[in-house]
N, C-alpha and C positions, 0 to 999 in steps of 0.2 A: 504494500500500500504506500502510495506517495504521500509524504507529509508536507504541510504548508505552514508558513508563519501567519496564521489566521487570527491570532490574538483572541482565541475563543476561551470562554469560561463557562462553568456550570455550577450553580448554587442550589443546595437543598436546604429548605427551611422547615423545621419540624415545629408544629404548633403545640404548645403546652396544653395538657388536659384534653387534647383532641386526638386520640389514638387513630392511626390509619390515615391521617391527613398530612400531606406533604406539599409544600409550595416549591415549585421548580422554576428556576430562571436560567436561561441559556443565551449566550451572546456569541455571534459568529461574524467577524468583520470581512472575511474573505471566503467565498464559496469554493468548495473543493471540486475536483473533477468527479464526474458521475462514476460510481463504482461499477465495474464490469461484472455482470452476472456469470459466475463460474460454477453455479450449481448444476447438478446432473439433470438432464431433461427427463421428463416423466416416462418417455418411451424407453430410455436406457435403463431407468430404474425398474421398469416392468421386465425388461430383458434380463437384468441381474436376478430379479426375484424368480423368474421362470427357470433360470439356469443355476440356481444356487446349489443344486445337488451335484454339480460338476466339481465339487471340492476335491483336492488331492487326497489320496488315501494314505500316503506315507509322508509327503512333504507338503506343508500347508500352502506354500507359494505355488506349487505345481497346480493345485486346484484353481488358484486365482488366475494363473496364466491361461487356463482353459477358457474361463469366462471372457477374459480380455481378447482372446483370439476370436471368440464368437462375435464380440462387438466390432472388432476390426474388419472381419469378413462382411458384416452387414453394412458398415459405414465406410469401408475402404481405408479411411484415415482416421486419426484421432479428432479431426475437426468436424463437428456436427453441423454447425452453422457459421455464418460469418462472425458472429459475436459470442459464440459459445464453444469453448474448448473443454475437453475432459482429459484426464490423465489416468494411467493405470493405478496410481495411488488412490484416486478418488473411488475408482471401481472396487479396489481391494477394501477400502474403509467401509464402503456400503455393504459389500458381501460379508465382511467380518461382523458388522452389526446385525445383519439378518440371521447369521448362523450362531450368534452368541447364545441364543436361548437353548441350543442343542447341548453345549458343553458348560455353560455357566449356570449351575444349579443353585448357587447361593452367592450372596454378595461378598462373603468372605472367601478368598481364593483357596485357602487350605481346606475349609469345609466343603467347598465345591469340588475340589480334586478328590477328596475322600468319598464323597457321594457318587461321583462319576466312576471311581474304581469299584465301588460296591455294586454298581449296575453291571459292570463288565466281569466281576468276579465269577469264576467258574466257566467263563467263555474263553476269551482270548488271553485274559490275564488271571493270575492267582495272587490274592493278597497274602503276604507273608506276616504271620502273627509276630508282633514285637512286644516283649515285656516292657512295662512302664518303668522308666528310670526317673528318680526324683529330679525335677528341674529340667527335664528333657522331653521334647515331643518328637515322635518319629512315626513314619509309616513307610512301608515298602511293598513292592509288587514285582512279579516275575512274568515273563512272556512264555506262555505254555507251549506254543508251537516251536519256539527256538529250543527250549529245553528238551522237548520230545524228539526233535529231529537231530540235534547235535550234542545232547548231553553225554551220550556214551562215546562220542568221537573226540570231544575236546580234551586236549592234553595241557593247555595253557590257559590260566585264568588271571585277568588283570583287574585290580581295584583302583579306580581313579576317582578323584573328588574335585568338586568345583564349589567355591565359597560364595555364599549369598546369591543364589540363583534368582531370587525373587524379592519383592518388597517385604515379605514376611520374615526374611533373614534365614531361611532354611538352607542348609548345606546339602548338595546333591552328591551322592556316591553312585557311581556306575560300576557294575560288575560285568566285564566284557570277556568273551571267549574268542579264541582264534578259530576261524572256519575257512578252510581253503585259502589261507593267506589274507583273509579279511576279518575286520572286527565285527563281532556279533554281540549286540547288547542282550544280556540275559535278565538282569534285574536292576531296578533303580531303588535307592533308599534316600528319603528326605529326612533330615534330622536337624533339630535346633535346640539350643540351650546347653548349659553346663560349660564352664570355661575350658579352654584347651588344656589347662594344667591338670584338670581332672579327667585324664584320658581313660581311666578304667571303665567309666560308663560308656564312652564311645566305643571302646574295644568290645565290650559285652554285646552292644547292639550290632556291631559288624559281625561278630561271631554268630549271632542268631541267623543273620542272612546267609553266611557261609555254610552253616550247618544245614540250612534248607537246601542250598545248592549242592552240597555234598551227596545228598540222596539221588541227585540226577547226574552229577559229574563224577563218574566212577574211574576215570583214567587220568586225572590231573597229575602231571609230573612237575609243572612249573607254576609258580605264582609270582606276580609282579605288582608293585604298588609304588606310591610316593614314598619319600623319606619321612614317613610318619610312624612313630612307634606303635600307635594303636592299630594301624593297618597291618604293619609288619607282624605284630604280636598275634592278631586275629588269624592271619593266614597261617602262621607257623603252628598255632594250636589246633586249628581245624584240619589243616592238611600237613601233618608233621613229616610225611615222607616226601613231600614236594620240595624242590629247591627254590628258594625265594631270591628274588632279584629286585633291585631298584630300577625304575624305568630310565631309559637312556637320557631323556630330557633332564630329569632330576640329577643324574650323575654328572652331566656336563655343567649344569648350573652350579652344583656344590663344589665341583673341582675348580671352576673359575673363581668362585667366592673364596675358597681356601687359598688359592695361589695369590689372590689379591691382598690377603691379610699379612700383616707384618708380625708373624708369630713363628717361633721355632717349630720344625716338623716334629711329629710324634715319634716315639722310639720305634725303631724298626729292626726286627730280628729275622734275617732271611732263613734261618733254620726252622722257625715256626711256620713260615710261609711254605717252605719246602715240605714240611710235614702234612700240610693241607693239599698243596698242589705239587706232586712229585716232579712234574716236568720243569719246575723252576729250579735253576742252579743255586744252591745255597751259598755259593761264593761269588755270585755275580756282582754284588754291591759291597762296598766298604767305604768308610768315612774318608780314608786317605785318598781313594780314587776320586771321590766327589770334590775334595779340596783341590786336587791337582787340576781337574777339569776346569773348575771355576777360576783358578789362577792363570791359566793360559788363555782365558777369554771365551771358552766355548759355552 
């Protein structure tokens, strides 16, 4: 919207003892340009309403692009008239509002999600029972078809987390398996509450989800997680025979942070390392060698 130096002002005067009565004064020295009508025409609104079932099954934007393609095919271009333009963002906003009643079952987003999951429970998803922890709210669900088709084949399980996924402050944990070289989401856990210092509560919740998955994942040989003691501990307790590893991104991140710190390195005994990994030569490293290398400038 174009702004002008119009010296305009707007006054509201409320009359004492007269509720509901307001005296309004407005002054405008310079008239603005006429606002262009950019609202969606009625025939396009009707077109969106008639095609709102074209929503994407897996990716929400895919559904929207289907409707936009229908509009483009009918009008050839995004310009409907000489004075009226519409964009794909307007169409998406209109479609989203129309379909909101399908998935928004409550004004509270957490309650709405839980109600939606209960409707789908026993069908495409299965709600995982989570024991209540003091000060923490959690709910989790699994994809039944993914577990049924790939549960016996998966040998690698990854636990990843994302902080504050929504306005309610819930943390999302994703439990992902490897399927033919691709990531396959199996379970999602939303949890909120309890400070990070009280990790035992979070670990117990993660263990409940992993115990549920263990009934379906019978061939897990590797587990992967962030550098989070709760995630690492939960994986090692539930899958004790599986080899645990930190994800590659976290390894690179913490190596860079450690190298940037001005601190002496931790004590290193190559003999202990050789005891764990026999292929490592126990004499490959010594302090004198490192000092000599640093002195010559390498």
